[in-house]
C-alpha positions in Angstrom: 103.3 128.2 -70.2 100.7 126.8 -67.8 98.7 130.0 -68.0 98.4 129.7 -71.8 97.1 126.2 -71.4 94.6 127.2 -68.8 93.3 130.5 -70.3 94.1 129.9 -74.0 96.3 133.0 -74.3 99.3 134.6 -72.7 98.9 137.3 -70.0 100.3 139.8 -72.5 97.8 138.8 -75.2 95.0 139.0 -72.6 96.0 142.5 -71.7 96.1 143.5 -75.4 92.7 142.0 -76.0 91.2 143.9 -73.0 92.8 147.2 -74.2 91.3 146.6 -77.7 87.9 145.9 -76.1 88.1 149.2 -74.3 89.2 151.0 -77.4 86.2 149.5 -79.3 83.9 151.2 -76.8 85.7 154.5 -77.1 85.7 154.4 -80.9 81.9 153.8 -80.9 81.0 156.3 -78.1 83.3 159.2 -78.5 84.7 161.5 -81.2 88.2 161.3 -79.9 91.0 160.6 -82.3 92.3 157.1 -82.8 95.7 158.3 -81.6 94.2 159.7 -78.3 92.3 156.4 -77.8 95.5 154.4 -78.5 97.3 156.2 -75.7 94.4 156.2 -73.4 94.0 152.4 -73.4 97.7 151.8 -72.8 99.4 151.4 -76.2 102.6 153.5 -76.7 102.7 153.0 -80.5 99.9 153.8 -82.9 101.3 151.2 -85.3 101.2 148.4 -82.7 97.7 149.5 -81.6 96.4 149.4 -85.2 98.1 146.1 -86.0 96.8 144.5 -82.8 93.3 145.9 -83.2 93.2 144.5 -86.8 94.4 141.1 -85.6 91.8 140.9 -82.9 88.8 142.7 -84.5 89.5 142.0 -88.2 89.5 145.6 -89.3 91.4 148.8 -88.6 90.2 151.1 -85.8 89.1 153.8 -88.3 87.1 151.2 -90.3 85.5 149.9 -87.1 84.5 153.4 -86.1 82.9 154.0 -89.5 80.8 150.9 -89.4 79.8 150.9 -85.7 77.8 153.7 -84.0 76.9 154.0 -80.3 75.2 151.0 -78.8 71.6 151.8 -78.1 70.1 149.9 -75.1 66.8 148.2 -75.5 63.7 150.2 -74.5 63.1 148.1 -71.3 66.7 148.8 -70.1 66.3 152.5 -70.8 63.0 152.5 -68.7 64.7 150.7 -65.9 67.5 153.2 -65.9 65.0 156.1 -65.6 63.1 154.6 -62.6 63.5 156.7 -59.5 65.8 155.3 -56.9 65.4 155.4 -53.1 67.0 158.4 -51.3 70.6 157.8 -50.2 70.8 156.7 -46.6 67.2 155.5 -46.4 66.5 151.8 -47.1 64.1 151.2 -50.0 60.6 150.3 -48.9 59.2 147.1 -50.1 55.9 146.7 -51.9 52.7 146.6 -49.8 51.0 144.5 -52.5 50.0 140.9 -51.4 
């Protein structure tokens, strides 16, 4: 009971919420079936997964997938990700500017 007061939800509900959050990512970013995603995130029942998903997100997994495509990172984040990195094992050299 103390955990609910401190965190606002039971450990079981926290786990369910985290599983649903992971499934939201998989629904947006993959073409896998809802059933496969349900099992991958740790639910053993498609009915329980769908009900829990709907309670937390407000729509069914299939409806969520239809309305949400992959998340596209802002251009500045994409550029940062494409910057060359230092070679493994060698420390990065600092700037000689200033």
